mmCIF file as gemmi writes it, N, C-alpha and C atoms, coordinates in Angstrom:
data_model
loop_
_atom_site.group_PDB
_atom_site.id
_atom_site.type_symbol
_atom_site.label_atom_id
_atom_site.label_alt_id
_atom_site.label_comp_id
_atom_site.label_asym_id
_atom_site.label_entity_id
_atom_site.label_seq_id
_atom_site.pdbx_PDB_ins_code
_atom_site.Cartn_x
_atom_site.Cartn_y
_atom_site.Cartn_z
_atom_site.occupancy
_atom_site.B_iso_or_equiv
_atom_site.pdbx_formal_charge
_atom_site.auth_seq_id
_atom_site.auth_asym_id
_atom_site.pdbx_PDB_model_num
ATOM 1 N N . TYR Axp A 1 ? 12.803 3.016 5.078 1 0 ? 1 A 1
ATOM 2 C CA . TYR Axp A 1 ? 13.089 3.08 3.599 1 0 ? 1 A 1
ATOM 3 C C . TYR Axp A 1 ? 13.809 1.233 3.867 1 0 ? 1 A 1
ATOM 4 N N . TYR Axp A 2 ? 14.32 0.689 5.065 1 0 ? 2 A 1
ATOM 5 C CA . TYR Axp A 2 ? 14.808 -0.316 4.919 1 0 ? 2 A 1
ATOM 6 C C . TYR Axp A 2 ? 13.953 -1.94 4.386 1 0 ? 2 A 1
ATOM 7 N N . ALA Axp A 3 ? 12.709 -1.534 5.255 1 0 ? 3 A 1
ATOM 8 C CA . ALA Axp A 3 ? 11.746 -2.252 4.511 1 0 ? 3 A 1
ATOM 9 C C . ALA Axp A 3 ? 11.259 -2.479 3.502 1 0 ? 3 A 1
ATOM 10 N N . TRP Axp A 4 ? 10.878 -1.493 3.157 1 0 ? 4 A 1
ATOM 11 C CA . TRP Axp A 4 ? 10.09 -0.87 1.665 1 0 ? 4 A 1
ATOM 12 C C . TRP Axp A 4 ? 11.426 -1.334 0.416 1 0 ? 4 A 1
ATOM 13 N N . SER Axp A 5 ? 12.695 -1.152 1.244 1 0 ? 5 A 1
ATOM 14 C CA . SER Axp A 5 ? 14.192 -1.469 -0.096 1 0 ? 5 A 1
ATOM 15 C C . SER Axp A 5 ? 13.684 -3.231 0.091 1 0 ? 5 A 1
ATOM 16 N N . LEU Axp A 6 ? 13.905 -4.106 1.24 1 0 ? 6 A 1
ATOM 17 C CA . LEU Axp A 6 ? 13.799 -5.275 1.226 1 0 ? 6 A 1
ATOM 18 C C . LEU Axp A 6 ? 12.805 -6.004 0.981 1 0 ? 6 A 1
ATOM 19 N N . LEU Axp A 7 ? 11.063 -4.914 0.713 1 0 ? 7 A 1
ATOM 20 C CA . LEU Axp A 7 ? 10.514 -5.996 -0.163 1 0 ? 7 A 1
ATOM 21 C C . LEU Axp A 7 ? 10.127 -5.34 -1.629 1 0 ? 7 A 1
ATOM 22 N N . ASP Axp A 8 ? 10.793 -4.442 -2.006 1 0 ? 8 A 1
ATOM 23 C CA . ASP Axp A 8 ? 10.842 -3.906 -3.347 1 0 ? 8 A 1
ATOM 24 C C . ASP Axp A 8 ? 11.778 -5.194 -4.056 1 0 ? 8 A 1
ATOM 25 N N . ASN Axp A 9 ? 12.926 -5.847 -3.259 1 0 ? 9 A 1
ATOM 26 C CA . ASN Axp A 9 ? 14.219 -6.635 -3.915 1 0 ? 9 A 1
ATOM 27 C C . ASN Axp A 9 ? 13.315 -8.21 -3.861 1 0 ? 9 A 1
ATOM 28 N N . PHE Axp A 10 ? 12.683 -8.371 -3.076 1 0 ? 10 A 1
ATOM 29 C CA . PHE Axp A 10 ? 11.787 -9.74 -3.61 1 0 ? 10 A 1
ATOM 30 C C . PHE Axp A 10 ? 10.475 -9.351 -4.072 1 0 ? 10 A 1
ATOM 31 N N . GLU Axp A 11 ? 10.52 -8.491 -5.315 1 0 ? 11 A 1
ATOM 32 C CA . GLU Axp A 11 ? 9.736 -8.016 -5.889 1 0 ? 11 A 1
ATOM 33 C C . GLU Axp A 11 ? 10.202 -8.363 -7.297 1 0 ? 11 A 1
ATOM 34 N N . TRP Axp A 12 ? 11.415 -7.645 -7.394 1 0 ? 12 A 1
ATOM 35 C CA . TRP Axp A 12 ? 12.319 -7.231 -8.846 1 0 ? 12 A 1
ATOM 36 C C . TRP Axp A 12 ? 13.01 -9.161 -9.083 1 0 ? 12 A 1
ATOM 37 N N . SER Axp A 13 ? 13.195 -9.805 -8.248 1 0 ? 13 A 1
ATOM 38 C CA . SER Axp A 13 ? 13.814 -11.08 -8.174 1 0 ? 13 A 1
ATOM 39 C C . SER Axp A 13 ? 13.114 -12.113 -8.428 1 0 ? 13 A 1
ATOM 40 N N . ALA Axp A 14 ? 11.357 -11.982 -8.557 1 0 ? 14 A 1
ATOM 41 C CA . ALA Axp A 14 ? 10.378 -12.657 -9.299 1 0 ? 14 A 1
ATOM 42 C C . ALA Axp A 14 ? 10.242 -12.438 -10.304 1 0 ? 14 A 1
ATOM 43 N N . GLY Axp A 15 ? 10.757 -11.236 -10.696 1 0 ? 15 A 1
ATOM 44 C CA . GLY Axp A 15 ? 10.166 -11.043 -12.151 1 0 ? 15 A 1
ATOM 45 C C . GLY Axp A 15 ? 8.99 -10.715 -12.467 1 0 ? 15 A 1
ATOM 46 N N . TYR Axp A 16 ? 8.81 -11.017 -13.982 1 0 ? 16 A 1
ATOM 47 C CA . TYR Axp A 16 ? 7.049 -10.544 -14.278 1 0 ? 16 A 1
ATOM 48 C C . TYR Axp A 16 ? 6.527 -11.777 -13.946 1 0 ? 16 A 1
ATOM 49 N N . SER Axp A 17 ? 6.592 -13.021 -13.147 1 0 ? 17 A 1
ATOM 50 C CA . SER Axp A 17 ? 5.976 -14.432 -13.022 1 0 ? 17 A 1
ATOM 51 C C . SER Axp A 17 ? 5.278 -13.968 -12.07 1 0 ? 17 A 1
ATOM 52 N N . LYS Axp A 18 ? 5.554 -13.275 -10.987 1 0 ? 18 A 1
ATOM 53 C CA . LYS Axp A 18 ? 4.395 -13.036 -9.851 1 0 ? 18 A 1
ATOM 54 C C . LYS Axp A 18 ? 4.315 -11.724 -9.829 1 0 ? 18 A 1
ATOM 55 N N . ARG Axp A 19 ? 2.935 -11.557 -9.327 1 0 ? 19 A 1
ATOM 56 C CA . ARG Axp A 19 ? 1.9 -10.456 -9.761 1 0 ? 19 A 1
ATOM 57 C C . ARG Axp A 19 ? 1.68 -9.747 -8.323 1 0 ? 19 A 1
ATOM 58 N N . PHE Axp A 20 ? 2.152 -8.552 -8.155 1 0 ? 20 A 1
ATOM 59 C CA . PHE Axp A 20 ? 2.263 -7.77 -6.901 1 0 ? 20 A 1
ATOM 60 C C . PHE Axp A 20 ? 0.891 -6.536 -7.11 1 0 ? 20 A 1
ATOM 61 N N . GLY Axp A 21 ? 0.529 -5.719 -5.914 1 0 ? 21 A 1
ATOM 62 C CA . GLY Axp A 21 ? -0.067 -4.407 -6.442 1 0 ? 21 A 1
ATOM 63 C C . GLY Axp A 21 ? -1.214 -5.052 -5.546 1 0 ? 21 A 1
ATOM 64 N N . ILE Axp A 22 ? -2.126 -4.041 -5.742 1 0 ? 22 A 1
ATOM 65 C CA . ILE Axp A 22 ? -3.549 -4.184 -5.302 1 0 ? 22 A 1
ATOM 66 C C . ILE Axp A 22 ? -4.365 -4.339 -6.333 1 0 ? 22 A 1
ATOM 67 N N . VAL Axp A 23 ? -3.599 -3.609 -7.664 1 0 ? 23 A 1
ATOM 68 C CA . VAL Axp A 23 ? -4.833 -4.056 -8.983 1 0 ? 23 A 1
ATOM 69 C C . VAL Axp A 23 ? -4.126 -4.959 -9.519 1 0 ? 23 A 1
ATOM 70 N N . HIS Axp A 24 ? -5.225 -5.347 -10.586 1 0 ? 24 A 1
ATOM 71 C CA . HIS Axp A 24 ? -4.68 -6.501 -11.46 1 0 ? 24 A 1
ATOM 72 C C . HIS Axp A 24 ? -4.749 -5.858 -12.677 1 0 ? 24 A 1
ATOM 73 N N . VAL Axp A 25 ? -3.672 -6.209 -13.711 1 0 ? 25 A 1
ATOM 74 C CA . VAL Axp A 25 ? -3.679 -5.484 -15.257 1 0 ? 25 A 1
ATOM 75 C C . VAL Axp A 25 ? -3.661 -6.911 -15.672 1 0 ? 25 A 1
ATOM 76 N N . ASP Axp A 26 ? -4.771 -6.87 -16.793 1 0 ? 26 A 1
ATOM 77 C CA . ASP Axp A 26 ? -4.842 -6.991 -17.822 1 0 ? 26 A 1
ATOM 78 C C . ASP Axp A 26 ? -3.783 -6.659 -19.12 1 0 ? 26 A 1
ATOM 79 N N . TYR Axp A 27 ? -2.756 -7.792 -19.124 1 0 ? 27 A 1
ATOM 80 C CA . TYR Axp A 27 ? -2.233 -6.974 -20.909 1 0 ? 27 A 1
ATOM 81 C C . TYR Axp A 27 ? -2.221 -7.369 -21.611 1 0 ? 27 A 1
ATOM 82 N N . ALA Axp A 28 ? -3.233 -8.354 -21.814 1 0 ? 28 A 1
ATOM 83 C CA . ALA Axp A 28 ? -3.404 -8.56 -23.167 1 0 ? 28 A 1
ATOM 84 C C . ALA Axp A 28 ? -4.922 -6.942 -23.625 1 0 ? 28 A 1
ATOM 85 N N . THR Axp A 29 ? -5.855 -6.569 -23.013 1 0 ? 29 A 1
ATOM 86 C CA . THR Axp A 29 ? -6.425 -5.416 -23.021 1 0 ? 29 A 1
ATOM 87 C C . THR Axp A 29 ? -6.301 -4.399 -22.021 1 0 ? 29 A 1
ATOM 88 N N . LEU Axp A 30 ? -4.903 -3.943 -21.123 1 0 ? 30 A 1
ATOM 89 C CA . LEU Axp A 30 ? -4.569 -3.181 -20.243 1 0 ? 30 A 1
ATOM 90 C C . LEU Axp A 30 ? -5.739 -2.626 -19.137 1 0 ? 30 A 1
ATOM 91 N N . GLY Axp A 31 ? -6.51 -3.778 -19.28 1 0 ? 31 A 1
ATOM 92 C CA . GLY Axp A 31 ? -8.013 -3.689 -18.272 1 0 ? 31 A 1
ATOM 93 C C . GLY Axp A 31 ? -7.395 -3.789 -16.734 1 0 ? 31 A 1
ATOM 94 N N . ARG Axp A 32 ? -7.825 -2.672 -16.058 1 0 ? 32 A 1
ATOM 95 C CA . ARG Axp A 32 ? -7.648 -2.942 -14.666 1 0 ? 32 A 1
ATOM 96 C C . ARG Axp A 32 ? -8.643 -2.897 -13.949 1 0 ? 32 A 1
ATOM 97 N N . THR Axp A 33 ? -8.667 -4 -12.773 1 0 ? 33 A 1
ATOM 98 C CA . THR Axp A 33 ? -9.591 -4.916 -11.275 1 0 ? 33 A 1
ATOM 99 C C . THR Axp A 33 ? -8.88 -4.545 -10.061 1 0 ? 33 A 1
ATOM 100 N N . ILE Axp A 34 ? -9.402 -4.243 -9.268 1 0 ? 34 A 1
ATOM 101 C CA . ILE Axp A 34 ? -8.75 -4.057 -8.059 1 0 ? 34 A 1
ATOM 102 C C . ILE Axp A 34 ? -9.242 -5.13 -7.655 1 0 ? 34 A 1
ATOM 103 N N . LYS Axp A 35 ? -7.976 -5.679 -6.97 1 0 ? 35 A 1
ATOM 104 C CA . LYS Axp A 35 ? -7.862 -6.974 -6.119 1 0 ? 35 A 1
ATOM 105 C C . LYS Axp A 35 ? -8.461 -6.534 -4.695 1 0 ? 35 A 1
ATOM 106 N N . ALA Axp A 36 ? -8.653 -8.021 -3.934 1 0 ? 36 A 1
ATOM 107 C CA . ALA Axp A 36 ? -9.257 -7.741 -2.631 1 0 ? 36 A 1
ATOM 108 C C . ALA Axp A 36 ? -8.404 -6.897 -1.87 1 0 ? 36 A 1
ATOM 109 N N . SER Axp A 37 ? -7.232 -6.867 -2.183 1 0 ? 37 A 1
ATOM 110 C CA . SER Axp A 37 ? -6.489 -6.117 -0.919 1 0 ? 37 A 1
ATOM 111 C C . SER Axp A 37 ? -6.384 -5.039 -1.591 1 0 ? 37 A 1
ATOM 112 N N . GLY Axp A 38 ? -6.924 -4.557 -2.536 1 0 ? 38 A 1
ATOM 113 C CA . GLY Axp A 38 ? -6.941 -3.156 -2.627 1 0 ? 38 A 1
ATOM 114 C C . GLY Axp A 38 ? -8.541 -2.557 -2.344 1 0 ? 38 A 1
ATOM 115 N N . ARG Axp A 39 ? -9.464 -3.798 -2.482 1 0 ? 39 A 1
ATOM 116 C CA . ARG Axp A 39 ? -10.93 -2.988 -1.385 1 0 ? 39 A 1
ATOM 117 C C . ARG Axp A 39 ? -10.71 -3.077 0.244 1 0 ? 39 A 1
ATOM 118 N N . TYR Axp A 40 ? -9.644 -3.664 0.327 1 0 ? 40 A 1
ATOM 119 C CA . TYR Axp A 40 ? -9.645 -3.556 1.771 1 0 ? 40 A 1
ATOM 120 C C . TYR Axp A 40 ? -8.295 -2.297 2.6 1 0 ? 40 A 1
ATOM 121 N N . TYR Axp A 41 ? -7.707 -1.99 1.519 1 0 ? 41 A 1
ATOM 122 C CA . TYR Axp A 41 ? -7.114 -1.079 1.33 1 0 ? 41 A 1
ATOM 123 C C . TYR Axp A 41 ? -7.709 0.617 1.718 1 0 ? 41 A 1
ATOM 124 N N . SER Axp A 42 ? -8.826 0.148 0.555 1 0 ? 42 A 1
ATOM 125 C CA . SER Axp A 42 ? -9.997 1.849 0.4 1 0 ? 42 A 1
ATOM 126 C C . SER Axp A 42 ? -10.217 1.489 1.657 1 0 ? 42 A 1
ATOM 127 N N . ASN Axp A 43 ? -10.863 0.345 2.59 1 0 ? 43 A 1
ATOM 128 C CA . ASN Axp A 43 ? -11.788 0.687 3.601 1 0 ? 43 A 1
ATOM 129 C C . ASN Axp A 43 ? -10.894 0.993 5.056 1 0 ? 43 A 1
ATOM 130 N N . VAL Axp A 44 ? -9.564 1.114 4.638 1 0 ? 44 A 1
ATOM 131 C CA . VAL Axp A 44 ? -8.418 1.159 5.501 1 0 ? 44 A 1
ATOM 132 C C . VAL Axp A 44 ? -8.827 3.115 5.473 1 0 ? 44 A 1
ATOM 133 N N . ILE Axp A 45 ? -8.399 3.363 4.467 1 0 ? 45 A 1
ATOM 134 C CA . ILE Axp A 45 ? -8.412 4.663 4.371 1 0 ? 45 A 1
ATOM 135 C C . ILE Axp A 45 ? -9.887 5.534 4.311 1 0 ? 45 A 1
ATOM 136 N N . ARG Axp A 46 ? -11.077 5.189 3.828 1 0 ? 46 A 1
ATOM 137 C CA . ARG Axp A 46 ? -12.177 5.251 4.258 1 0 ? 46 A 1
ATOM 138 C C . ARG Axp A 46 ? -12.581 5.606 5.829 1 0 ? 46 A 1
ATOM 139 N N . THR Axp A 47 ? -12.06 4.451 6.686 1 0 ? 47 A 1
ATOM 140 C CA . THR Axp A 47 ? -12.519 4.471 7.741 1 0 ? 47 A 1
ATOM 141 C C . THR Axp A 47 ? -11.632 5.442 9.04 1 0 ? 47 A 1
ATOM 142 N N . HIS Axp A 48 ? -10.113 5.93 8.249 1 0 ? 48 A 1
ATOM 143 C CA . HIS Axp A 48 ? -9.183 6.666 8.771 1 0 ? 48 A 1
ATOM 144 C C . HIS Axp A 48 ? -8.185 5.237 9.946 1 0 ? 48 A 1
ATOM 145 N N . GLY Axp A 49 ? -8.139 3.934 9.513 1 0 ? 49 A 1
ATOM 146 C CA . GLY Axp A 49 ? -7.643 3.438 10.256 1 0 ? 49 A 1
ATOM 147 C C . GLY Axp A 49 ? -8.583 2.362 11.354 1 0 ? 49 A 1
ATOM 148 N N . ALA Axp A 50 ? -9.822 2.67 11.161 1 0 ? 50 A 1
ATOM 149 C CA . ALA Axp A 50 ? -10.542 2.276 12.524 1 0 ? 50 A 1
ATOM 150 C C . ALA Axp A 50 ? -11.101 0.911 11.839 1 0 ? 50 A 1
ATOM 151 N N . VAL Axp A 51 ? -11.071 0.541 11.026 1 0 ? 51 A 1
ATOM 152 C CA . VAL Axp A 51 ? -10.907 -1.171 10.73 1 0 ? 51 A 1
ATOM 153 C C . VAL Axp A 51 ? -9.696 -2.099 11.08 1 0 ? 51 A 1
ATOM 154 N N . LEU Axp A 52 ? -9.174 -1.38 11.143 1 0 ? 52 A 1
ATOM 155 C CA . LEU Axp A 52 ? -7.621 -2.308 11.676 1 0 ? 52 A 1
ATOM 156 C C . LEU Axp A 52 ? -7.305 -2.723 13.252 1 0 ? 52 A 1
ATOM 157 N N . ASN Axp A 53 ? -9.014 -2.014 13.982 1 0 ? 53 A 1
ATOM 158 C CA . ASN Axp A 53 ? -8.566 -2.239 15.562 1 0 ? 53 A 1
ATOM 159 C C . ASN Axp A 53 ? -9.695 -3.285 15.763 1 0 ? 53 A 1
ATOM 160 N N . GLU Axp A 54 ? -10.295 -4.221 14.604 1 0 ? 54 A 1
ATOM 161 C CA . GLU Axp A 54 ? -11.29 -4.885 15.077 1 0 ? 54 A 1
ATOM 162 C C . GLU Axp A 54 ? -10.906 -5.827 14.808 1 0 ? 54 A 1
């Protein structure tokens, strides 16, 4: 909980100027695009964490 709340505070302090997360949202169209970090996370889940040992 401590680590999560610490990182969450960094996100709030950046306001809307800094983009966080694994999906990019185009505010004009509300279209969503998976970022490279999202594809990496998907691979971690798909391989049950095996990719972390590489």
